[in-house]
VMD Tcl script that builds the backbone (N, CA, C; Angstrom):
set m [mol new atoms 231]
animate dup $m
set s [atomselect $m all]
$s set {name element resname resid chain x y z} {
  {N N MET 1 A 92.854 93.161 97.591}
  {CA C MET 1 A 93.840 93.786 98.455}
  {C C MET 1 A 93.673 93.244 99.874}
  {N N VAL 2 A 94.773 92.930 100.501}
  {CA C VAL 2 A 94.784 92.424 101.867}
  {C C VAL 2 A 94.934 93.609 102.819}
  {N N PRO 3 A 94.081 93.732 103.851}
  {CA C PRO 3 A 94.213 94.836 104.795}
  {C C PRO 3 A 95.605 94.858 105.423}
  {N N GLY 4 A 96.205 96.036 105.477}
  {CA C GLY 4 A 97.525 96.189 106.076}
  {C C GLY 4 A 98.673 95.877 105.144}
  {N N VAL 5 A 98.377 95.570 103.876}
  {CA C VAL 5 A 99.428 95.247 102.912}
  {C C VAL 5 A 99.281 96.159 101.703}
  {N N ILE 6 A 100.367 96.797 101.315}
  {CA C ILE 6 A 100.366 97.610 100.109}
  {C C ILE 6 A 100.901 96.750 98.983}
  {N N GLU 7 A 100.083 96.555 97.955}
  {CA C GLU 7 A 100.520 95.790 96.795}
  {C C GLU 7 A 101.165 96.752 95.809}
  {N N ILE 8 A 102.327 96.364 95.292}
  {CA C ILE 8 A 103.056 97.214 94.365}
  {C C ILE 8 A 103.116 96.516 93.024}
  {N N HIS 9 A 102.618 97.191 92.001}
  {CA C HIS 9 A 102.626 96.663 90.646}
  {C C HIS 9 A 103.503 97.565 89.801}
  {N N GLN 10 A 104.300 96.965 88.932}
  {CA C GLN 10 A 105.132 97.783 88.053}
  {C C GLN 10 A 105.195 97.154 86.678}
  {N N ILE 11 A 105.481 98.003 85.708}
  {CA C ILE 11 A 105.610 97.566 84.328}
  {C C ILE 11 A 106.994 96.969 84.149}
  {N N ASP 12 A 107.109 95.914 83.314}
  {CA C ASP 12 A 108.412 95.315 83.032}
  {C C ASP 12 A 109.364 96.362 82.475}
  {N N SER 13 A 110.624 96.301 82.918}
  {CA C SER 13 A 111.620 97.257 82.444}
  {C C SER 13 A 112.995 96.608 82.494}
  {N N ASP 14 A 114.026 97.373 82.142}
  {CA C ASP 14 A 115.394 96.876 82.182}
  {C C ASP 14 A 115.802 96.570 83.618}
  {N N ASP 15 A 116.846 95.733 83.783}
  {CA C ASP 15 A 117.307 95.343 85.117}
  {C C ASP 15 A 117.729 96.542 85.953}
  {N N ASP 16 A 118.474 97.487 85.356}
  {CA C ASP 16 A 118.916 98.667 86.096}
  {C C ASP 16 A 117.724 99.478 86.584}
  {N N GLU 17 A 116.724 99.612 85.736}
  {CA C GLU 17 A 115.534 100.356 86.121}
  {C C GLU 17 A 114.772 99.628 87.218}
  {N N ASP 18 A 114.750 98.290 87.182}
  {CA C ASP 18 A 114.088 97.520 88.235}
  {C C ASP 18 A 114.710 97.822 89.592}
  {N N GLU 19 A 116.028 97.840 89.644}
  {CA C GLU 19 A 116.721 98.110 90.903}
  {C C GLU 19 A 116.424 99.525 91.387}
  {N N ASP 20 A 116.411 100.489 90.469}
  {CA C ASP 20 A 116.093 101.869 90.832}
  {C C ASP 20 A 114.672 101.982 91.368}
  {N N SER 21 A 113.730 101.281 90.740}
  {CA C SER 21 A 112.343 101.369 91.189}
  {C C SER 21 A 112.169 100.711 92.553}
  {N N LYS 22 A 112.911 99.639 92.819}
  {CA C LYS 22 A 112.835 99.000 94.139}
  {C C LYS 22 A 113.337 99.944 95.217}
  {N N VAL 23 A 114.414 100.665 94.928}
  {CA C VAL 23 A 114.946 101.638 95.885}
  {C C VAL 23 A 113.925 102.747 96.089}
  {N N GLY 24 A 113.314 103.225 95.010}
  {CA C GLY 24 A 112.310 104.279 95.113}
  {C C GLY 24 A 111.116 103.851 95.936}
  {N N ILE 25 A 110.642 102.642 95.715}
  {CA C ILE 25 A 109.497 102.125 96.467}
  {C C ILE 25 A 109.867 101.951 97.935}
  {N N ARG 26 A 111.046 101.409 98.185}
  {CA C ARG 26 A 111.491 101.223 99.572}
  {C C ARG 26 A 111.572 102.569 100.287}
  {N N ASP 27 A 112.153 103.565 99.624}
  {CA C ASP 27 A 112.269 104.895 100.224}
  {C C ASP 27 A 110.895 105.521 100.441}
  {N N PHE 28 A 109.996 105.335 99.478}
  {CA C PHE 28 A 108.633 105.851 99.603}
  {C C PHE 28 A 107.958 105.279 100.846}
  {N N LEU 29 A 108.095 103.973 101.050}
  {CA C LEU 29 A 107.431 103.319 102.176}
  {C C LEU 29 A 108.061 103.659 103.523}
  {N N LEU 30 A 109.272 104.228 103.521}
  {CA C LEU 30 A 109.865 104.689 104.775}
  {C C LEU 30 A 109.086 105.872 105.339}
  {N N PHE 31 A 108.568 106.719 104.456}
  {CA C PHE 31 A 107.874 107.930 104.885}
  {C C PHE 31 A 106.354 107.796 104.846}
  {N N TRP 32 A 105.847 107.042 103.890}
  {CA C TRP 32 A 104.410 106.861 103.741}
  {C C TRP 32 A 104.049 105.477 104.275}
  {N N THR 33 A 103.914 105.376 105.577}
  {CA C THR 33 A 103.620 104.095 106.218}
  {C C THR 33 A 102.159 103.705 105.991}
  {N N LEU 34 A 101.837 102.461 106.294}
  {CA C LEU 34 A 100.451 101.995 106.178}
  {C C LEU 34 A 99.519 102.812 107.066}
  {N N GLU 35 A 100.021 103.229 108.213}
  {CA C GLU 35 A 99.208 104.041 109.124}
  {C C GLU 35 A 98.875 105.394 108.495}
  {N N ILE 36 A 99.857 106.011 107.857}
  {CA C ILE 36 A 99.622 107.303 107.206}
  {C C ILE 36 A 98.648 107.141 106.042}
  {N N ILE 37 A 98.855 106.115 105.225}
  {CA C ILE 37 A 97.954 105.856 104.095}
  {C C ILE 37 A 96.531 105.622 104.606}
  {N N SER 38 A 96.398 104.875 105.685}
  {CA C SER 38 A 95.089 104.607 106.277}
  {C C SER 38 A 94.440 105.897 106.782}
  {N N ASP 39 A 95.218 106.755 107.430}
  {CA C ASP 39 A 94.695 108.037 107.924}
  {C C ASP 39 A 94.241 108.933 106.774}
  {N N ILE 40 A 95.034 109.002 105.707}
  {CA C ILE 40 A 94.660 109.811 104.542}
  {C C ILE 40 A 93.361 109.285 103.940}
  {N N THR 41 A 93.244 107.970 103.839}
  {CA C THR 41 A 92.030 107.352 103.295}
  {C C THR 41 A 90.818 107.700 104.153}
  {N N GLU 42 A 90.962 107.535 105.444}
  {CA C GLU 42 A 89.862 107.818 106.369}
  {C C GLU 42 A 89.437 109.283 106.295}
  {N N GLN 43 A 90.403 110.194 106.310}
  {CA C GLN 43 A 90.089 111.623 106.282}
  {C C GLN 43 A 89.510 112.063 104.940}
  {N N THR 44 A 89.967 111.453 103.850}
  {CA C THR 44 A 89.419 111.764 102.527}
  {C C THR 44 A 87.948 111.378 102.461}
  {N N ASN 45 A 87.631 110.189 102.941}
  {CA C ASN 45 A 86.241 109.732 102.941}
  {C C ASN 45 A 85.379 110.569 103.884}
  {N N LEU 46 A 85.919 110.932 105.033}
  {CA C LEU 46 A 85.203 111.779 105.983}
  {C C LEU 46 A 84.904 113.145 105.364}
  {N N TYR 47 A 85.890 113.733 104.698}
  {CA C TYR 47 A 85.718 115.033 104.046}
  {C C TYR 47 A 84.619 114.970 102.989}
  {N N ALA 48 A 84.627 113.924 102.184}
  {CA C ALA 48 A 83.614 113.785 101.128}
  {C C ALA 48 A 82.211 113.699 101.722}
  {N N ARG 49 A 82.068 112.950 102.796}
  {CA C ARG 49 A 80.747 112.793 103.416}
  {C C ARG 49 A 80.310 114.061 104.138}
  {N N ARG 50 A 81.196 114.614 104.953}
  {CA C ARG 50 A 80.824 115.721 105.822}
  {C C ARG 50 A 80.768 117.057 105.081}
  {N N ASP 51 A 81.842 117.404 104.375}
  {CA C ASP 51 A 81.939 118.735 103.781}
  {C C ASP 51 A 81.333 118.827 102.385}
  {N N LYS 52 A 81.322 117.748 101.657}
  {CA C LYS 52 A 80.793 117.758 100.287}
  {C C LYS 52 A 79.437 117.066 100.188}
  {N N ASN 53 A 78.971 116.513 101.307}
  {CA C ASN 53 A 77.680 115.827 101.369}
  {C C ASN 53 A 77.536 114.774 100.268}
  {N N ASP 54 A 78.630 114.064 100.015}
  {CA C ASP 54 A 78.627 113.011 98.991}
  {C C ASP 54 A 78.859 111.672 99.690}
  {N N HIS 55 A 77.773 111.028 100.062}
  {CA C HIS 55 A 77.874 109.778 100.815}
  {C C HIS 55 A 78.213 108.582 99.934}
  {N N SER 56 A 78.179 108.775 98.624}
  {CA C SER 56 A 78.523 107.677 97.717}
  {C C SER 56 A 80.019 107.641 97.400}
  {N N PHE 57 A 80.741 108.739 97.693}
  {CA C PHE 57 A 82.174 108.801 97.400}
  {C C PHE 57 A 82.934 107.928 98.391}
  {N N MET 58 A 83.813 107.072 97.875}
  {CA C MET 58 A 84.581 106.184 98.749}
  {C C MET 58 A 85.897 105.840 98.071}
  {N N VAL 59 A 87.003 106.094 98.753}
  {CA C VAL 59 A 88.303 105.674 98.241}
  {C C VAL 59 A 88.867 104.608 99.165}
  {N N THR 60 A 89.761 103.804 98.616}
  {CA C THR 60 A 90.422 102.757 99.391}
  {C C THR 60 A 91.887 103.137 99.585}
  {N N GLU 61 A 92.564 102.388 100.416}
  {CA C GLU 61 A 93.997 102.611 100.611}
  {C C GLU 61 A 94.748 102.398 99.304}
  {N N GLU 62 A 94.302 101.438 98.521}
  {CA C GLU 62 A 94.934 101.188 97.226}
  {C C GLU 62 A 94.758 102.398 96.299}
  {N N ASP 63 A 93.569 103.016 96.324}
  {CA C ASP 63 A 93.330 104.221 95.520}
  {C C ASP 63 A 94.304 105.334 95.911}
  {N N ILE 64 A 94.487 105.527 97.201}
  {CA C ILE 64 A 95.388 106.581 97.682}
  {C C ILE 64 A 96.820 106.288 97.251}
  {N N CYS 65 A 97.254 105.040 97.364}
  {CA C CYS 65 A 98.612 104.672 96.936}
  {C C CYS 65 A 98.793 104.914 95.440}
  {N N GLN 66 A 97.789 104.565 94.655}
  {CA C GLN 66 A 97.875 104.788 93.212}
  {C C GLN 66 A 97.945 106.279 92.898}
  {N N PHE 67 A 97.150 107.076 93.586}
  {CA C PHE 67 A 97.160 108.521 93.383}
  {C C PHE 67 A 98.528 109.108 93.730}
  {N N LEU 68 A 99.077 108.731 94.875}
  {CA C LEU 68 A 100.396 109.233 95.273}
  {C C LEU 68 A 101.470 108.779 94.293}
  {N N GLY 69 A 101.360 107.544 93.810}
  {CA C GLY 69 A 102.309 107.046 92.819}
  {C C GLY 69 A 102.267 107.853 91.537}
  {N N LEU 70 A 101.064 108.199 91.084}
  {CA C LEU 70 A 100.929 109.024 89.875}
  {C C LEU 70 A 101.554 110.400 90.069}
  {N N ILE 71 A 101.353 110.974 91.238}
  {CA C ILE 71 A 101.950 112.284 91.518}
  {C C ILE 71 A 103.473 112.183 91.485}
  {N N LEU 72 A 104.020 111.135 92.093}
  {CA C LEU 72 A 105.479 110.961 92.094}
  {C C LEU 72 A 106.021 110.739 90.690}
  {N N ILE 73 A 105.355 109.895 89.910}
  {CA C ILE 73 A 105.804 109.607 88.550}
  {C C ILE 73 A 105.745 110.856 87.681}
  {N N SER 74 A 104.707 111.674 87.878}
  {CA C SER 74 A 104.537 112.865 87.043}
  {C C SER 74 A 105.542 113.954 87.387}
  {N N GLY 75 A 106.178 113.846 88.554}
  {CA C GLY 75 A 107.138 114.864 88.965}
  {C C GLY 75 A 106.473 116.117 89.501}
  {N N TYR 76 A 105.206 116.011 89.889}
  {CA C TYR 76 A 104.479 117.161 90.426}
  {C C TYR 76 A 105.212 117.688 91.655}
  {N N PRO 77 A 105.431 119.006 91.703}
  {CA C PRO 77 A 106.229 119.563 92.825}
  {C C PRO 77 A 105.553 119.497 94.166}
}
mol reanalyze $m
mol bondsrecalc $m
mol representation Tube
mol addrep $m
């Protein structure tokens, strides 16, 4: 992963679905900027170290993006 770049991976699908997923990803990135993803990553790691005393726990920006993607795909409210 390149710092400051969100890599987007998707499963092959029909052309119509490809266009829909591109719109969804574009809309997602309008609200979830790299700065926000970076802040969430930093605060998650800080919380694990400070409040849970788990110094081995570490997430990356890619981990956070994958987690948010799973929540969106699952339709979690």
